[in-house]
LOMAR-475824 format. One record per residue: residue in three letters; x, y, z of N, C-alpha, C in turn. Coordinates in steps of 0.001 Angstrom, whole numbers, padded with zeros to 6 digits, always signed. Layout:
ALAXYZXYZXYZ
...
***
This chain:
MET-103318-009612+016239-104444-009774+017153-104589-011240+017529
SER-105112-011485+018744-105221-012847+019219-106542-013483+018819
HIS-107407-012764+018109-108685-013320+017693-108903-012949+016241
SER-109761-013732+015562-110069-013441+014165-111417-012755+014093
LEU-111457-011626+013401-112701-010866+013261-113404-011277+011970
GLN-114740-011243+012001-115497-011575+010804-115397-010447+009791
SER-115827-010740+008573-115894-009694+007554-116983-008712+007947
PRO-116959-007470+007384-117976-006477+007722-119404-006986+007521
SER-119640-007750+006431-120992-008243+006198-121427-009213+007277
GLU-120521-010061+007735-120828-010999+008812-120987-010273+010135
GLN-120131-009261+010356-120161-008537+011618-121468-007794+011795
ASN-122082-007343+010702-123290-006547+010813-124526-007386+011092
THR-124394-008683+011145-125500-009536+011543-125551-009592+013059
LEU-126695-009989+013589-126856-010106+015025-125850-011098+015593
THR-125617-012203+014883-124656-013200+015341-123258-012612+015416
GLY-122919-011805+014407-121591-011193+014405-121398-010240+015561
VAL-122434-009452+015861-122352-008517+016972-122207-009262+018296
LEU-122998-010312+018470-122917-011099+019702-121551-011754+019848
GLN-120997-012214+018736-119662-012819+018777-118615-011779+019173
SER-118785-010550+018700-117864-009478+019068-117942-009175+020563
VAL-119165-009166+021107-119336-008950+022543-118652-010057+023325
ALA-118833-011296+022875-118208-012436+023553-116692-012338+023514
THR-116154-011853+022393-114707-011713+022265-114168-010686+023243
ILE-114854-009558+023372-114413-008494+024285-114474-008960+025730
THR-115601-009548+026117-115767-009965+027516-115022-011257+027834
GLY-114411-011838+026826-113573-013013+027073-112164-012653+027507
GLN-111832-011357+027494-110513-010897+027894-110503-010528+029370
ARG-109342-010695+030010-109163-010215+031376-108043-009183+031452
ASP-107182-009167+030445-106134-008163+030381-106756-006868+029864
ARG-106656-005782+030640-107354-004552+030304-106849-003913+029015
ASP-105536-003925+028805-105001-003336+027574-105463-004115+026350
LEU-105437-005437+026462-105899-006273+025346-107392-006082+025124
MET-108138-005926+026199-109576-005687+026088-109852-004375+025355
ALA-109052-003340+025678-109216-002047+025014-108912-002166+023525
ARG-107827-002847+023189-107465-003009+021778-108516-003825+021033
THR-109074-004826+021721-110116-005648+021101-111364-004826+020805
LEU-111753-003977+021756-112923-003127+021539-112702-002165+020384
VAL-111530-001529+020353-111220-000586+019285-111241-001284+017930
SER-110619-002450+017841-110589-003189+016570-111977-003648+016153
THR-112756-004103+017116-114101-004591+016814-114980-003478+016253
LEU-114976-002313+016907-115799-001204+016422-115286-000670+015088
ALA-113983-000782+014863-113446-000368+013563-113994-001246+012444
GLU-114319-002498+012761-114927-003396+011782-116408-003091+011579
LEU-117054-002635+012647-118500-002487+012614-118976-001157+012034
ILE-118183-000086+012200-118629+001228+011740-117610+001825+010776
HIS-118054+002793+010007-117155+003487+009085-116436+004600+009858
SER-115127+004556+009877-114366+005560+010631-112999+005757+010015
ASN-112424+006919+010293-111047+007199+009897-110065+006900+011019
ARG-110545+007048+012233-109689+006793+013398-110575+006518+014607
ILE-110170+005516+015388-110821+005235+016663-109724+005121+017711
ALA-109934+005758+018853-108916+005727+019913-109592+005611+021269
MET-108886+004955+022189-109367+004847+023558-108322+005430+024493
TYR-108786+006189+025478-107917+006820+026464-108330+006396+027872
ARG-107354+006245+028727-107590+006012+030143-107343+007316+030889
ILE-108194+007642+031852-108047+008869+032627-107095+008625+033797
LEU-106107+009497+033924-105133+009390+035005-105106+010693+035786
PRO-105415+010657+037102-105304+011876+037919-103837+012238+038137
THR-103493+013504+038029-102137+013975+038308-102227+015237+039164
ASP-101078+015700+039634-101052+016928+040431-101495+018139+039621
GLN-101341+018083+038295-101716+019202+037433-103115+019035+036840
GLY-103844+018041+037311-105171+017774+036772-105202+016451+036021
GLU-106363+016048+035565-106505+014762+034892-105855+014770+033508
GLU-105286+013624+033152-104713+013437+031821-105375+012236+031161
ALA-105501+012317+029828-105996+011199+029037-104791+010468+028459
ILE-104660+009181+028795-103536+008366+028338-104018+007459+027215
LEU-103420+007600+026040-103814+006778+024897-103394+005329+025129
VAL-104369+004415+025144-104060+003005+025375-104264+002152+024132
ALA-105061+002642+023176-105255+001879+021937-105819+002789+020873
GLU-105432+002538+019640-106007+003292+018522-105888+002479+017255
THR-106732+002801+016299-106638+002188+014987-106971+003238+013953
CYS-106207+003269+012867-106426+004225+011777-106665+003452+010491
ASN-107830+003672+009892-108170+003132+008574-108424+001630+008558
HIS-107670+000848+009350-107853-000599+009318-107731-001149+010727
PRO-108635-002033+011150-108652-002522+012529-107409-003275+012943
ASP-106693-003889+012014-105500-004639+012384-104362-003729+012826
ASN-104544-002409+012649-103508-001471+013078-103656-001060+014535
ALA-104620-001644+015267-104843-001275+016662-103581-001516+017469
THR-103134-000487+018168-101900-000595+018932-102066+000062+020287
ALA-101169-000269+021205-101159+000373+022517-100087+001449+022528
LEU-100454+002675+022903-099515+003782+022913-099600+004504+024255
PRO-099063+003898+025333-099259+004455+026670-098510+005745+026948
ASP-097596+006151+026060-096808+007345+026332-097444+008627+025784
VAL-098615+008543+025183-099299+009719+024681-100204+010258+025784
HIS-099880+011449+026290-100629+012078+027379-101278+013364+026866
ILE-102560+013548+027154-103269+014763+026767-103928+015348+028013
SER-103631+016595+028299-104260+017253+029441-105749+017452+029158
ILE-106589+016969+030066-108041+017071+029875-108475+018524+029728
ARG-107917+019389+030546-108369+020785+030524-107930+021520+029255
ASN-106963+020962+028522-106521+021594+027284-107310+021138+026064
ARG-108194+020173+026246-109064+019713+025160-110506+019970+025573
PRO-111153+021023+025057-112518+021344+025478-113491+020175+025370
ASP-113371+019386+024284-114296+018258+024136-114038+017191+025198
PHE-112758+016883+025455-112423+015928+026504-112901+016432+027864
ASN-112675+017714+028110-113046+018309+029392-114565+018242+029606
SER-115316+018517+028552-116773+018484+028635-117279+017082+028936
VAL-116741+016094+028221-117189+014712+028405-116792+014197+029788
PHE-115591+014537+030212-115114+014058+031517-115985+014580+032658
HIS-116359+015842+032600-117114+016438+033701-118623+016213+033609
SER-119138+016025+032403-120584+015839+032250-120990+014372+032189
GLY-120052+013521+031749-120391+012118+031560-121254+011872+030338
LYS-121321+012884+029432-122118+012770+028216-121240+012947+026980
GLU-121655+012312+025885-120855+012389+024669-120835+013794+024090
CYS-119786+014072+023313-119633+015359+022635-119358+015076+021166
ILE-120222+015572+020286-120077+015328+018855-119959+016666+018139
GLN-118865+016817+017366-118599+018060+016663-118374+017781+015183
PHE-118644+018804+014357-118432+018673+012916-117478+019763+012453
ALA-116457+019366+011715-115474+020313+011186-115996+020923+009880
ASP-115238+021904+009357-115642+022580+008116-115762+021613+006949
ASN-114921+020581+006969-114961+019610+005876-115993+018501+006133
LYS-116896+018762+007094-117987+017839+007436-117523+016595+008183
ALA-116235+016526+008504-115751+015389+009284-116350+015449+010681
CYS-116653+014301+011209-117291+014209+012520-116275+013754+013555
LEU-116192+014472+014681-115345+014085+015806-116262+013814+016992
ALA-116335+012563+017410-117207+012170+018514-116370+011628+019666
VAL-116666+012112+020876-115986+011645+022080-117045+011132+023056
TYR-116869+009903+023513-117818+009268+024420-117146+008951+025753
PRO-117896+009012+026851-117310+008644+028138-117310+007136+028333
ILE-116286+006631+028998-116266+005245+029463-116464+005305+030968
ILE-117589+004803+031421-117963+004938+032827-117390+003776+033633
GLY-116664+004118+034683-116110+003117+035577-116831+003109+036903
LYS-116240+002442+037857-116852+002282+039172-117015+003618+039890
HIS-116087+004550+039631-116095+005826+040342-116280+007017+039405
GLY-116995+006822+038310-117224+007921+037385-116579+007665+036035
VAL-116256+008738+035322-115656+008603+033992-114221+008097+034127
ALA-113982+006885+033626-112667+006250+033742-111866+006334+032460
GLY-112536+006686+031357-111828+006750+030090-112643+007495+029054
LEU-112037+007701+027889-112699+008405+026786-112528+007592+025513
PHE-113563+007605+024683-113549+006870+023427-113763+007869+022309
GLU-112797+007980+021395-112805+009015+020358-112948+008384+018973
ILE-113852+008950+018182-114065+008466+016816-114004+009647+015853
VAL-113184+009530+014819-113139+010502+013732-113648+009803+012480
SER-114668+010379+011851-115250+009735+010672-115804+010782+009717
ASP-116045+010359+008489-116667+011252+007516-118155+011398+007797
ALA-118715+010364+008365-120139+010401+008708-120396+009362+009786
LEU-121195+009735+010781-121543+008822+011862-123065+008834+011976
ASP-123709+007804+011382-125167+007802+011383-125715+007305+012714
ASP-127041+007344+012836-127682+006967+014102-127400+005514+014465
MET-127354+004631+013458-127079+003231+013735-125684+003064+014335
ASP-124716+003797+013768-123356+003740+014298-123314+004229+015745
LYS-124022+005329+016009-124025+005896+017361-124613+004912+018365
HIS-125725+004288+018001-126358+003323+018893-125443+002124+019139
LEU-124754+001703+018090-123841+000567+018214-122678+000903+019147
VAL-122107+002092+018975-121006+002527+019839-121457+002582+021292
LEU-122619+003201+021542-123129+003332+022913-123392+001971+023541
ALA-123915+001043+022745-124206-000296+023268-122918-001022+023649
PHE-121916-000949+022781-120643-001618+023071-119948-000980+024268
LEU-120004+000347+024369-119374+001016+025504-120084+000674+026810
LYS-121379+000452+026754-122124+000045+027946-121684-001351+028386
VAL-121573-002255+027444-121092-003605+027763-119679-003541+028335
TYR-118834-002747+027677-117451-002604+028120-117387-002037+029538
SER-118166-000990+029817-118170-000363+031136-118655-001330+032213
ASN-119714-002081+031905-120227-003051+032872-119187-004125+033183
TYR-118509-004591+032136-117498-005630+032344-116289-005074+033085
LEU-115959-003819+032807-114854-003167+033510-115154-003080+035008
THR-116406-002806+035360-116791-002746+036766-116662-004114+037422
VAL-117043-005156+036705-116900-006524+037231-115428-006843+037486
LEU-114567-006480+036530-113133-006715+036712-112589-005925+037890
ASP-113019-004666+038004-112552-003836+039113-112888-004476+040456
GLU-114088-004986+040562-114518-005564+041830-113790-006866+042150
SER-113405-007614+041132-112750-008902+041373-111226-008794+041460
GLU-110654-007727+040878-109200-007647+040786-108576-006578+041675
THR-109392-005760+042326-108832-004686+043131-109127-004888+044611
ASP-108251-004339+045425-108406-004385+046871-109527-003438+047289
THR-110421-003917+048142-111600-003143+048520-111235-001832+049202
LEU-110243-001870+050091-109892-000674+050861-109131+000347+050032
THR-108069-000099+049344-107152+000844+048703-107439+001103+047234
GLY-108147+000193+046572-108387+000346+045146-107228-000116+044283
LEU-106124-000576+044906-105000-001104+044138-105317-002524+043678
LEU-104515-003046+042761-104669-004436+042356-104469-005338+043568
ASN-105203-006439+043622-105082-007328+044766-104101-008470+044490
ARG-103870-009269+045510-102857-010315+045405-103210-011371+044369
ARG-104492-011632+044182-104893-012697+043260-104526-012357+041818
THR-104338-011070+041507-103968-010678+040146-102452-010599+039957
PHE-101714-010761+041046-100272-010520+040997-099554-011511+040079
ASP-099788-012806+040279-099063-013819+039500-099300-013658+038007
ASN-100541-013366+037618-100836-013197+036190-100056-012039+035590
ASN-099935-010948+036344-099188-009788+035850-097706-010099+035701
ILE-097134-010790+036678-095711-011137+036604-095465-012122+035469
GLU-096322-013103+035345-096150-014086+034274-096243-013430+032898
LYS-097092-012417+032784-097219-011699+031515-095905-010996+031164
ILE-095271-010384+032162-094001-009692+031923-092908-010683+031537
ILE-092832-011815+032263-091831-012838+031958-092054-013387+030551
ALA-093316-013589+030185-093636-014075+028844-093220-013066+027777
GLU-093304-011782+028108-092892-010726+027183-091399-010828+026871
TYR-090599-011093+027908-089161-011289+027702-088905-012511+026824
SER-089606-013609+027122-089410-014839+026364-089809-014663+024909
ALA-090909-013939+024688-091358-013698+023318-090335-012881+022539
ALA-089719-011902+023214-088691-011087+022556-087493-011941+022186
ASP-087121-012874+023079-086018-013784+022777-086352-014676+021593
ASP-087588-015206+021578-088002-016076+020481-087994-015323+019156
ALA-088436-014057+019193-088457-013245+017974-087047-013019+017461
GLN-086098-012821+018380-084722-012599+017987-084118-013854+017363
ILE-084426-015011+017972-083909-016271+017435-084470-016520+016041
GLY-085764-016197+015874-086405-016421+014588-085915-015498+013495
SER-085480-014310+013882-085094-013324+012864-083589-013264+012651
GLY-082833-014127+013350-081392-014102+013212-080821-012792+013675
SER-079983-012167+012875-079347-010898+013250-079927-009722+012473
GLN-081160-009875+011974-081731-008816+011145-082077-007569+011941
HIS-082442-007742+013246-082897-006601+014029-082160-006517+015362
PRO-080816-006471+015365-080100-006421+016635-080401-005168+017437
VAL-080590-004040+016781-080841-002794+017502-082218-002833+018160
ARG-083208-003381+017429-084559-003455+017979-084568-004308+019239
ARG-083875-005445+019230-083856-006310+020405-083139-005621+021550
LYS-082034-004934+021269-081296-004233+022319-082157-003174+022969
ASP-082877-002422+022137-083746-001379+022674-084866-001969+023517
ALA-085371-003130+023090-086504-003727+023778-086126-004264+025146
LEU-084920-004811+025264-084549-005490+026501-083517-004745+027335
ALA-083038-003612+026854-082005-002889+027605-082539-002391+028933
LEU-083798-001991+028966-084391-001473+030193-085321-002526+030783
PRO-084992-003053+031946-085802-004117+032545-086943-003583+033402
HIS-087799-004495+033848-088789-004205+034865-088160-004431+036241
TRP-088780-003849+037266-088277-003970+038639-089446-004242+039572
LEU-089201-005091+040551-090235-005412+041533-089789-004941+042908
ALA-090639-004151+043561-090322-003611+044882-091411-003991+045878
ILE-090993-004442+047053-091917-004703+048158-091819-003551+049140
ILE-092949-002980+049476-093022-001840+050394-093723-002285+051670
ASP-093104-002004+052806-093680-002388+054090-093708-001178+055022
ILE-094844-000958+055686-094973+000162+056612-094254-000177+057915
ASP-093340+000684+058323-092572+000450+059549-093465+000572+060778
HIS-093317-000385+061700-094022-000359+062993-095533-000209+062830
PHE-096090-000874+061825-097524-000731+061589-098354-001293+062743
LYS-097860-002351+063366-098590-002927+064501-098740-001898+065628
ARG-097711-001090+065836-097786-000055+066871-098883+000965+066554
ILE-099028+001268+065260-100075+002212+064845-101444+001654+065193
ASN-101670+000393+064847-102952-000230+065155-103191-000320+066658
ASP-102142-000688+067398-102290-000850+068847-102564+000487+069534
LYS-101909+001545+069067-102015+002847+069729-103255+003622+069301
PHE-103568+003593+067994-104642+004449+067479-105900+003666+067073
GLY-105760+002365+066910-106901+001551+066497-106863+001224+065015
HIS-107592+000194+064644-107552-000285+063258-108192+000694+062279
LEU-109108+001534+062743-109710+002511+061847-108653+003475+061313
TYR-107782+003958+062202-106698+004836+061766-105641+004056+060988
GLY-105456+002793+061360-104535+001956+060587-104997+001818+059150
ASP-106310+001624+058953-106852+001533+057598-106682+002853+056846
GLU-106805+003972+057557-106624+005271+056915-105186+005442+056433
VAL-104222+004944+057209-102826+004989+056783-102647+004180+055495
LEU-103239+002998+055437-103147+002168+054237-103762+002870+053031
LEU-104897+003518+053252-105582+004220+052160-104770+005407+051668
LEU-104245+006204+052587-103468+007378+052197-102149+006977+051541
LEU-101551+005898+052019-100332+005399+051382-100609+004986+049944
SER-101718+004287+049729-102055+003840+048373-102321+005023+047452
ARG-102946+006083+047969-103192+007269+047148-101891+007949+046759
ASN-100938+007964+047672-099623+008514+047335-098909+007654+046306
MET-099100+006350+046375-098528+005465+045361-099084+005806+043987
GLN-100397+005977+043903-101027+006287+042624-100592+007647+042096
ARG-100281+008559+043003-099864+009901+042601-098423+009928+042118
ILE-097546+009162+042754-096113+009265+042499-095634+008326+041398
PHE-096149+007096+041385-095688+006152+040364-096404+006410+039041
ARG-095806+005916+037957-096351+006148+036632-097609+005324+036391
GLN-098412+005778+035445-099657+005084+035142-099404+003645+034706
ARG-098297+003388+034013-098042+002046+033518-097302+001158+034521
ASP-096940+001692+035687-096410+000857+036762-097575+000123+037417
LYS-097350-001115+037830-098403-001921+038448-098314-001813+039964
LEU-099434-001497+040600-099471-001279+042043-100392-002310+042689
PHE-099881-003012+043693-100641-004063+044358-100649-003855+045873
ARG-101771-004182+046498-101749-004410+047930-101575-005915+048092
PHE-100430-006306+048660-100069-007721+048691-100626-008417+049920
GLY-100912-007655+050965-101462-008248+052177-101062-007439+053390
GLY-102013-007214+054298-101695-006455+055501-101150-005090+055159
GLU-099958-004798+055691-099320-003506+055442-098275-003582+054346
GLU-098284-004631+053555-097304-004805+052483-097907-004505+051115
PHE-097122-003809+050318-097520-003436+048962-096406-003843+048007
ILE-096782-004058+046755-095793-004362+045718-095974-003388+044564
VAL-094844-002899+044060-094833-002071+042851-094004-002795+041804
VAL-094546-002962+040620-093784-003473+039482-093531-002287+038564
LEU-092291-001816+038574-091924-000666+037750-091780-001091+036303
ASP-092410-000344+035424-092249-000609+034001-090812-000301+033596
ARG-090450-000710+032393-089054-000647+031944-088394+000701+032257
THR-087289+000634+032992-086513+001820+033313-085120+001372+033742
SER-084210+002310+033910-082846+001971+034313-082775+001699+035803
GLU-081690+001055+036221-081475+000796+037648-081421+002106+038426
GLU-080736+003085+037876-080617+004378+038545-081986+005029+038733
ASN-082805+004989+037682-084136+005584+037788-085018+004822+038764
ALA-084876+003487+038781-085660+002686+039721-085318+003079+041157
LYS-084035+003223+041451-083620+003639+042797-084134+005043+043111
THR-084072+005910+042116-084495+007295+042332-085977+007388+042653
VAL-086807+006702+041861-088250+006817+042063-088683+006150+043366
LEU-088036+005045+043734-088390+004382+044992-087965+005226+046185
ASN-086812+005846+046092-086387+006733+047171-087251+007985+047233
ARG-087685+008466+046077-088572+009625+046061-089895+009292+046757
PHE-090391+008100+046516-091623+007689+047175-091408+007531+048685
ARG-090293+006919+049063-089989+006749+050497-089932+008099+051203
MET-089260+009063+050593-089141+010386+051217-090485+011124+051236
ALA-091305+010908+050202-092624+011543+050177-093482+011047+051330
ILE-093401+009755+051633-094167+009206+052757-093606+009722+054078
GLU-092287+009813+054181-091662+010311+055412-092094+011750+055698
GLN-092296+012531+054644-092643+013943+054810-094153+014180+054858
TYR-094925+013158+054568-096384+013303+054516-096952+013293+055944
HIS-097913+014164+056191-098545+014198+057510-099813+013350+057493
PHE-099785+012251+058245-100948+011395+058366-101814+011913+059520
PRO-103062+012264+059256-103927+012805+060312-103937+011922+061554
GLN-103810+012538+062706-103817+011884+064009-102530+011085+064269
ILE-102040+010410+063229-100853+009556+063390-099583+010386+063382
GLY-099487+011326+062431-098274+012119+062286-097326+011492+061281
LYS-096131+011148+061710-095093+010639+060810-095178+009121+060677
VAL-095069+008668+059437-095026+007241+059117-093871+007027+058145
THR-093120+005955+058327-092033+005641+057404-092250+004256+056808
ILE-091538+004000+055723-091641+002711+055040-090255+002170+054737
SER-090163+000868+054595-088947+000204+054132-089257-000478+052806
ILE-088264-000497+051917-088471-001041+050569-087307-001958+050192
GLY-087641-003122+049671-086649-004015+049074-087030-004235+047625
PHE-086065-004131+046718-086441-004328+045307-085402-005136+044558
VAL-085836-005663+043424-085031-006598+042641-085351-006413+041163
ARG-084404-006750+040344-084641-006739+038898-085464-007956+038512
LEU-086462-007748+037647-087266-008861+037171-086465-009643+036146
ASP-086332-010932+036385-085531-011779+035515-086443-012702+034721
LYS-086201-012788+033440-087060-013585+032563-087030-015073+032864
VAL-085978-015570+033510-085864-017010+033734-086492-017430+035051
ASP-087010-016501+035811-087525-016798+037137-089024-017043+037161
VAL-089469-017678+038230-090886-017746+038552-091160-016638+039556
SER-092439-016286+039723-092765-015143+040567-092319-015340+042013
SER-092387-016586+042525-092006-016817+043923-090529-016529+044147
ALA-089677-016841+043155-088246-016571+043286-087971-015075+043264
ILE-088673-014357+042391-088489-012907+042296-088925-012226+043591
VAL-090115-012594+044069-090616-012027+045320-089705-012402+046480
GLY-089191-013631+046457-088306-014064+047533-087058-013221+047650
ARG-086464-012851+046533-085254-012026+046576-085569-010601+047036
ALA-086680-010046+046533-087083-008717+047000-087396-008753+048490
ASP-087961-009855+048950-088284-010018+050367-087022-010034+051222
GLN-085961-010666+050706-084680-010659+051429-084136-009236+051572
ALA-084238-008468+050500-083765-007079+050554-084609-006265+051532
LEU-085914-006505+051549-086791-005827+052505-086428-006224+053942
TYR-086214-007507+054155-085839-008000+055491-084565-007307+055969
TYR-083611-007135+055050-082362-006451+055404-082645-004998+055792
ALA-083485-004332+055002-083819-002934+055301-084506-002809+056656
LYS-085392-003744+056973-086135-003684+058232-085226-003899+059435
HIS-084172-004681+059250-083298-005019+060372-082006-004205+060389
HIS-081919-003209+059545-080733-002339+059538-081156-000870+059502
GLY-082159-000536+060303-082514+000863+060476-083864+001296+059950
ARG-084487+000497+059079-085779+000860+058480-085694+002179+057695
ASN-086827+002590+057132-086922+003848+056380-085806+003971+055347
GLN-085655+002940+054540-084621+002938+053506-085021+002019+052361
VAL-084321+002185+051239-084524+001354+050058-083294+000490+049877
CYS-083485-000827+049778-082367-001754+049595-082556-002545+048300
PHE-081501-002577+047511-081500-003274+046225-080821-004627+046408
TYR-081520-005692+046076-081026-007050+046306-079646-007275+045698
GLU-079467-006890+044439-078195-007143+043760-077040-006394+044424
ASP-077319-005191+044933-076283-004448+045659-075874-005183+046933
LEU-076857-005704+047648-076579-006419+048895-075767-007689+048629
VAL-076075-008386+047561-075314-009592+047204-073890-009213+046816
ALA-073746-008145+046033-072414-007710+045596-071536-007312+046775
ARG-072141-006746+047820-071384-006335+048999-071178-007470+049994
GLY-071746-008633+049708-071614-009756+050613-072563-009725+051790
GLU-073542-008813+051765-074527-008733+052857-075547-009861+052767
LEU-075817-010321+051561-076703-011460+051343-075972-012505+050517
ALA-076286-013760+050790-075604-014845+050082-076068-014956+048638
GLY-077304-014580+048398-077808-014638+047032-078115-016023+046545
GLU-078348-016958+047479-078591-018338+047072-079954-018871+047515
HIS-080532-018273+048529-081771-018817+049077-082859-017760+049075
TYR-084066-018215+048970-085211-017331+049102-086363-018122+049704
SER-087296-017429+050307-088482-018076+050871-089623-017972+049885
ASP-090422-019020+049791-091574-018991+048890-092704-018119+049432
ASP-092676-017860+050712-093739-017068+051311-093197-015737+051775
MET-094043-014722+051702-093662-013419+052189-093507-013440+053687
GLN-092526-012704+054207-092394-012540+055631-093039-011226+056036
LEU-093882-011287+057036-094573-010098+057488-093883-009559+058707
PHE-093737-008228+058754-093013-007613+059857-093956-006718+060649
***
């Protein structure tokens, strides 16, 4: 953990509680904030397990994605984004999600299972689960108070970090996200150097699958605005962003970069899978019927995220691939490294600024 928690006796004082609130609201990284909240409450109340879930809409209904949990000891708080639970398959989750009210149940062995809603800008954004032998009124009030603080701060972050029209992450948050990924690579390298050859398999597994950055640009967007007006142009941007949220994974980062340009940072996956998912998204947009507008296509340029680069260099290379796609037929996905290998791009220069088409 990046912060030191007080002992239980210190934490139960008013000063300790206020310090815990300050620690949580001092974070801007949402995953770290979730882990901090889980660890903090694990110190403050008696519990066997505390977990936090993020709600993700899917074609089959909402899913709860486990983002942090701790069992028995707060230092065990971890992020587990690959655990998916269908909301409709968990009656307690389903009840809390639709009612916005907590659900507390007692098992035969008197164990208490409590699920609380995490309220976001547009309703229930997450679920907070506590398993304990006993949850007294003081514990309940403490949990509700912390979740209220957390929800309020989450709304502040949403308003400052997301695009007003599309709800995607905005450009001002982009550099921090890229720098975090690059730092992750560097930290893995440092860990390997420090441990010698003790964990070669662990390092290989960690770095074998890279991140990928893709720039998405709407083809002939100016024509849409000129012909139908900016109101319909905004609707195209909104519907495109909703398709992005539907098709890409919850742990992929989605940004509106400016105008009709969007950026997707794909979480660790293979080159083949990156090409597949980007082409799947391109074809989904091509086949999607935009009201009044009809058919809309997109061009995509993407690049492998390199640990030695700065964000401007990474974006610059993806921008070159996008530029190539736009000037060689549009409605296609172009991979920077493929273009360099074929001699279509020199692979030596990039622009620090995005080119708008």
